[in-house]
C-alpha positions as CSV (number, residue, x, y, z in Angstrom):
1,M,-0.1,-0.1,0.2
2,V,2.9,2.2,0.6
3,I,4.6,1.5,-2.7
4,E,1.2,2.4,-4.1
5,N,0.7,5.3,-2.5
6,I,4.1,6.7,-3.6
7,K,3.4,5.8,-7.4
8,L,-0.1,7.8,-7.4
9,A,2.1,10.8,-5.9
10,F,4.8,11.0,-7.5
11,K,1.9,10.2,-10.7
12,S,0.3,13.6,-9.6
13,L,3.2,15.4,-9.0
14,F,4.6,14.9,-12.1
15,A,1.2,15.6,-13.9
16,N,1.4,19.4,-13.5
17,K,5.3,20.2,-13.1
18,L,4.8,23.9,-13.0
19,R,2.7,23.8,-10.4
20,T,4.8,21.7,-8.4
21,L,7.8,23.5,-9.2
22,L,6.3,26.6,-7.7
23,S,5.1,24.9,-4.7
24,L,8.3,23.4,-3.9
25,L,10.5,26.7,-4.3
26,G,9.8,27.9,-0.6
27,I,10.9,24.4,0.4
28,V,13.8,24.8,-1.8
29,I,14.9,28.4,-0.8
30,G,14.5,27.0,3.2
31,V,16.2,23.7,2.6
32,M,18.7,25.3,0.5
33,A,19.7,28.6,3.1
34,V,19.9,25.8,5.8
35,V,22.6,23.5,4.4
36,A,24.7,26.2,3.1
37,I,24.7,28.3,6.2
38,L,25.6,25.3,8.7
39,T,27.8,24.5,6.5
40,L,29.6,27.2,5.8
41,G,29.5,27.7,10.1
42,Q,31.4,24.3,10.0
43,S,34.0,25.3,7.6
44,A,34.9,28.9,8.9
45,S,35.2,26.9,12.6
46,K,37.2,24.1,11.0
47,S,39.1,27.0,8.8
48,I,40.3,28.8,12.0
49,T,40.9,25.9,14.1
50,S,43.3,24.7,11.5
51,S,44.8,28.2,11.6
52,L,45.1,28.5,15.3
53,D,46.5,24.6,15.7
54,S,49.8,26.0,13.7
55,A,50.7,27.0,17.2
56,G,49.9,24.2,18.1
57,T,46.7,23.3,20.7
58,S,48.4,21.6,23.5
59,L,50.9,25.0,24.5
60,I,50.4,27.9,26.8
61,S,52.0,30.9,26.3
62,L,52.9,33.3,29.8
63,Y,53.5,36.6,28.6
64,V,54.9,38.8,31.2
65,R,53.6,42.9,31.3
66,R,55.4,44.4,33.5
67,N,57.5,42.7,36.7
68,T,56.2,45.4,39.1
69,D,56.2,43.1,42.5
70,G,59.8,40.8,41.4
71,I,58.5,37.4,40.9
72,F,59.8,37.3,37.8
73,T,63.0,37.6,38.4
74,R,63.7,34.0,39.0
75,T,62.8,31.3,36.1
76,F,59.4,29.2,37.0
77,G,59.9,26.4,34.6
78,D,60.2,23.4,37.7
79,E,58.4,25.4,39.8
80,L,54.8,25.1,37.7
81,I,55.7,21.5,36.5
82,E,55.8,20.8,40.4
83,K,52.6,22.9,41.3
84,I,50.5,22.0,38.8
85,D,49.7,18.7,37.1
86,G,49.4,18.2,33.3
87,I,52.9,20.2,32.3
88,D,55.4,18.6,30.4
89,S,57.5,21.4,29.8
90,V,58.0,25.3,30.8
91,I,60.4,27.1,28.0
92,P,61.7,30.1,28.8
93,L,62.0,33.2,25.7
94,N,62.9,36.6,25.6
95,S,62.4,38.9,22.8
96,S,62.8,42.3,21.3
97,N,63.6,43.9,17.9
98,V,67.1,43.8,16.5
99,K,69.3,45.1,13.8
100,I,71.0,42.5,11.6
101,R,73.3,43.6,9.2
102,Y,75.4,41.0,6.7
103,K,77.9,42.4,4.9
104,K,75.8,45.4,3.7
105,E,72.7,44.3,3.9
106,Y,70.6,45.3,6.8
107,S,67.1,44.4,8.3
108,N,65.4,44.9,11.6
109,F,63.7,41.6,13.0
110,Q,62.5,40.5,15.8
111,L,65.5,38.4,18.0
112,Y,64.5,35.7,20.4
113,G,66.6,34.2,22.7
114,T,65.8,29.9,23.9
115,D,65.5,27.0,25.1
116,S,67.4,24.7,22.6
117,D,64.0,22.1,23.7
118,W,61.7,25.2,22.4
119,N,61.9,23.9,18.3
120,Q,60.7,20.5,19.0
121,I,57.6,21.8,21.2
122,M,56.9,24.2,18.8
123,S,56.5,21.4,15.7
124,Y,59.3,24.1,14.1
125,E,61.0,22.0,12.0
126,V,65.3,22.6,10.5
127,D,65.6,22.7,7.2
128,I,68.9,23.6,6.8
129,G,72.3,23.1,9.2
130,T,70.7,22.7,13.2
131,W,69.2,24.8,16.1
132,F,71.6,25.0,18.5
133,S,72.5,22.7,21.5
134,E,72.3,22.6,25.3
135,N,75.7,23.2,25.2
136,E,75.4,25.7,23.3
137,N,73.1,27.2,25.5
138,M,75.2,26.4,28.1
139,N,78.6,28.2,26.9
140,K,76.5,31.1,25.9
141,R,77.6,30.2,22.5
142,Q,77.1,32.8,19.8
143,V,75.0,31.2,17.2
144,I,72.0,32.3,15.4
145,V,69.2,29.8,13.8
146,L,67.1,32.4,10.9
147,G,63.3,31.9,9.9
148,N,63.3,30.9,6.2
149,T,62.3,35.2,5.7
150,I,65.2,36.1,6.7
151,A,68.0,33.9,5.5
152,T,66.0,34.4,1.8
153,D,66.2,38.3,2.1
154,L,69.9,38.3,3.5
155,F,71.6,36.4,1.6
156,N,69.8,36.2,-1.7
157,G,69.9,31.9,-2.3
158,E,73.6,32.9,-0.6
159,N,73.9,29.2,1.1
160,P,74.5,31.2,5.0
161,I,75.1,28.0,7.3
162,G,78.9,29.4,8.3
163,K,78.6,32.6,7.6
164,Y,78.7,35.6,10.5
165,V,76.1,38.4,10.8
166,T,76.2,40.4,13.2
167,L,73.4,41.9,16.0
168,Y,73.3,45.5,17.0
169,R,72.5,46.9,20.3
170,G,72.0,50.2,19.5
171,N,75.1,51.0,18.1
172,A,77.3,48.3,19.5
173,G,77.5,44.7,17.1
174,K,78.5,41.6,17.8
175,S,79.0,38.4,15.6
176,Y,76.9,35.6,15.2
177,Q,77.4,32.5,13.3
178,V,74.7,31.2,11.4
179,I,73.9,28.0,12.5
180,G,70.4,26.6,10.5
181,V,67.8,28.0,8.8
182,M,64.0,27.1,9.3
183,K,61.6,25.8,7.5
184,E,58.5,27.6,6.6
185,K,55.5,27.9,9.3
186,D,52.8,29.9,9.3
187,G,52.6,32.6,11.8
188,S,49.9,31.8,14.9
189,L,48.7,35.1,16.5
190,S,51.6,35.6,18.9
191,M,54.5,35.2,16.1
192,S,55.7,35.4,13.0
193,Y,58.2,32.8,12.8
194,N,60.0,33.5,9.8
195,D,60.5,37.0,10.7
196,S,62.5,36.5,13.5
197,V,65.6,34.8,14.7
198,Y,67.1,32.6,17.6
199,I,69.8,32.7,19.8
200,P,70.0,30.2,23.0
201,Y,68.4,31.6,25.7
202,N,71.7,32.3,28.2
203,T,73.2,34.0,25.3
204,Y,70.5,36.2,25.1
205,V,70.0,37.0,28.9
206,Q,73.9,36.9,29.8
207,R,75.8,38.3,26.7
208,Y,73.2,40.4,24.2
209,L,70.7,42.5,26.6
210,K,71.6,40.9,30.0
211,V,68.2,40.9,31.9
212,N,67.1,38.9,34.6
213,A,63.2,38.8,34.2
214,V,61.4,36.4,31.9
215,S,59.6,38.3,29.4
216,L,57.9,35.0,27.7
217,Y,57.2,31.8,29.2
218,S,56.1,28.8,26.4
219,I,54.3,26.2,27.7
220,K,54.1,21.9,27.2
221,V,50.5,20.7,28.2
222,A,51.1,16.9,28.6
223,E,49.1,14.2,26.6
224,G,45.9,13.5,28.1
225,F,45.5,16.6,29.9
226,D,42.9,19.9,29.1
227,T,45.1,22.4,27.7
228,V,41.7,25.0,28.9
229,A,41.4,23.7,32.4
230,V,45.6,23.4,33.0
231,S,45.5,26.9,31.4
232,D,43.5,28.1,34.4
233,K,45.3,26.5,37.2
234,I,48.2,29.0,36.2
235,E,46.1,31.7,36.3
236,T,45.5,30.3,40.4
237,Y,48.8,30.1,40.9
238,L,50.3,32.6,39.6
239,N,47.1,34.9,41.2
240,S,48.4,33.5,45.0
241,L,51.7,35.0,44.1
242,T,51.1,38.1,43.6
243,E,48.2,40.9,43.8
244,S,49.3,42.7,40.1
245,R,47.4,40.8,37.0
246,N,51.3,41.7,35.5
247,F,50.7,38.2,33.0
248,T,48.8,37.0,30.4
249,L,48.1,33.8,29.5
250,F,47.2,33.1,25.9
251,S,45.9,29.3,24.6
252,S,45.1,28.6,21.0
253,A,42.7,26.0,22.8
254,T,40.9,28.7,24.1
255,F,40.3,30.5,21.0
256,V,39.6,27.6,19.6
257,Q,36.5,26.7,21.9
258,I,35.7,30.2,21.4
259,A,35.3,29.8,17.9
260,D,33.2,26.9,17.9
261,E,31.1,28.6,20.2
262,I,30.9,31.5,18.5
263,T,30.0,30.2,14.6
264,G,28.2,27.5,15.9
265,T,25.5,30.1,17.3
266,F,25.9,32.0,15.0
267,S,25.4,29.6,12.5
268,T,22.4,28.1,14.5
269,F,20.9,31.4,14.5
270,L,20.8,32.0,10.5
271,A,19.6,28.9,10.5
272,A,16.4,29.7,12.8
273,I,15.7,32.5,10.2
274,A,16.5,30.7,7.3
275,G,14.3,28.2,9.0
276,I,11.4,30.3,8.6
277,S,11.5,30.0,4.6
278,L,10.5,26.4,5.1
279,L,6.7,27.4,7.2
280,V,6.7,29.7,4.4
281,G,7.4,26.9,1.9
282,G,5.2,24.3,4.2
283,I,1.8,26.9,3.8
284,G,2.7,26.5,-0.3
285,I,2.2,22.9,0.6
286,M,-0.7,22.8,2.3
287,N,-2.5,25.2,-0.7
288,I,-1.2,23.0,-3.5
289,M,-2.7,20.0,-1.2
290,L,-6.2,21.8,-1.3
291,V,-6.0,22.6,-4.5
292,S,-5.4,19.0,-5.5
293,V,-8.0,17.6,-3.2
294,A,-10.5,19.7,-5.4
295,E,-10.0,18.9,-8.1
296,R,-9.5,15.1,-7.1
297,T,-12.7,15.4,-5.7
298,R,-14.7,13.0,-8.2
299,E,-11.5,10.1,-7.9
300,I,-11.8,10.6,-4.1
301,G,-15.9,9.8,-4.6
302,I,-15.2,6.5,-7.2
303,R,-12.3,4.8,-4.4
304,K,-14.4,5.2,-1.5
305,A,-17.1,3.8,-3.4
306,L,-15.0,1.1,-4.6
307,G,-14.0,0.1,-0.6
308,A,-10.9,2.1,0.2
309,S,-11.1,3.6,3.4
310,P,-11.2,7.3,4.5
311,R,-7.4,5.9,6.3
312,V,-6.7,4.8,2.9
313,I,-7.3,8.3,1.2
314,R,-5.5,9.6,4.1
315,G,-2.5,8.0,4.0
316,Q,-2.6,8.8,-0.5
317,F,-2.8,12.5,0.2
318,L,0.0,12.4,3.4
319,T,2.4,10.6,1.2
320,E,1.9,13.3,-1.1
321,A,3.1,15.9,0.8
322,I,5.7,14.4,2.3
323,A,7.4,13.4,-1.3
324,L,6.7,17.1,-2.1
325,T,9.2,18.2,0.9
326,M,11.4,15.6,0.5
327,V,11.4,16.2,-4.0
328,G,12.3,19.7,-2.5
329,A,14.5,18.7,0.3
330,F,16.7,17.2,-2.1
331,I,17.3,19.8,-4.2
332,G,17.9,22.7,-1.4
333,V,20.2,19.8,-0.4
334,V,21.7,19.6,-4.0
335,F,21.8,23.6,-4.7
336,G,22.9,23.6,-1.2
337,I,26.4,22.4,-1.5
338,L,27.1,24.6,-4.9
339,L,26.3,27.0,-3.3
340,S,28.9,26.8,-0.3
341,K,31.3,25.5,-2.5
342,V,31.1,28.6,-4.3
343,L,30.8,31.3,-1.5
344,S,33.7,28.7,0.1
345,D,36.0,29.1,-3.1
346,I,35.8,33.0,-2.7
347,V,36.8,33.4,0.6
348,G,38.9,31.2,1.2
349,W,38.1,29.1,2.9
350,E,38.2,24.8,2.7
351,L,34.6,23.0,2.6
352,Y,33.5,21.3,5.3
353,L,30.3,19.2,4.6
354,S,28.1,19.7,7.2
355,Y,25.9,16.3,7.3
356,T,24.0,17.6,10.5
357,A,22.4,20.1,8.0
358,F,21.9,17.3,5.8
359,V,19.7,15.4,8.3
360,I,18.7,18.4,9.6
361,A,17.3,19.5,6.1
362,A,15.3,16.1,5.5
363,G,13.6,15.5,9.1
364,F,12.5,19.2,9.0
365,S,11.3,18.5,5.8
366,I,9.2,15.3,6.6
367,I,8.1,17.4,9.5
368,I,7.0,20.5,7.4
369,G,5.6,17.5,5.2
370,V,3.0,15.7,7.8
371,F,2.5,19.0,9.7
372,F,1.1,20.6,6.1
373,G,-0.3,17.6,4.9
374,W,-2.2,16.5,7.8
375,Y,-4.9,18.6,7.1
376,P,-6.0,18.0,3.5
377,A,-5.5,14.8,3.8
378,R,-7.8,14.3,6.3
379,K,-10.3,16.6,4.8
380,A,-10.0,13.8,1.9
381,A,-10.4,11.5,4.0
382,K,-13.9,12.8,5.8
383,L,-15.6,13.7,2.1
384,N,-18.7,11.8,2.1
385,P,-18.9,9.1,-1.2
386,I,-21.9,10.8,-2.5
387,D,-21.3,14.3,-2.3
388,A,-18.1,13.3,-4.0
389,L,-19.0,11.5,-6.9
390,S,-21.5,14.3,-7.9
391,Y,-19.0,16.5,-7.5
392,E,-18.5,19.1,-10.5
């Protein structure tokens, strides 16, 4: 019986192609909008997440804004690991703008003094040469590793390994031997890797700038621990040590979480607005089904006279309404995917199809078909056979 109702439904739809097409527009537009909005929302979220992942979602950056009470004159590496569960390693960094000279080429870049393990926890790979060793750090060797862009700008194709560059502090300059060049790496919200140079931490604080405080820590969260939760513990601990908010914690995981929440909420809100067109489309479905009932009154009377029950009549028209909305949903999904593809290409996002949107579109279309098809189907089922047969 169900198969027969489906056949009758599609036969009726194809019998009035233009009317069917016009009645489908509301459903098609509504489903297309819902699919496109949810898909673009997911694509935006994934693109933001991918961008932030370049900094590592298991990393926390601790910035020291000022040192008014002196607590940051000591390093916090071992202390944080001992006091807080979930920390794998803590790497100190200091940074400043620096003028670099090679032969007659001068450039201004960001200089970082850091540990021998920093490139590993940042997943920052060496292109040629090596990163400095712990021995070079402990012995305060004047060696330097260049970001990819800097190496290209200063040496212009020449192999920089073993060459010497001059780092200036004011008018005074000291020579540093180039031991490595890093691979290209996308910048994070807090750092531009390719436009920076790197020297051992002890060389920086004892020979280059001679400072007694750390301005930045890179904190690696241990596997299996939540980065946001560990960041909150670090903040609580540091607040117990100082009354002044002279530090800032930054975690890509926090921004990923916020980005997911914002894009999710915004997409849901827009999808709900787009869903209004589905309701409008549902009204169109009800209208077309009422017209169909009026046109087929004699057919209904004949079927009833031959023994068709009200339930069978109601099922026939309800199936037709659901079939109509499902066809509209399918067309809307196809156009929604195409629209998402075009818009994602325009803004430069990688397309991530939202299968949730497909389920929502199909489910809501069925609900629309049942809700707005019920009254016409019920009206058809309640027709008096004698009145129906005499209907002109």
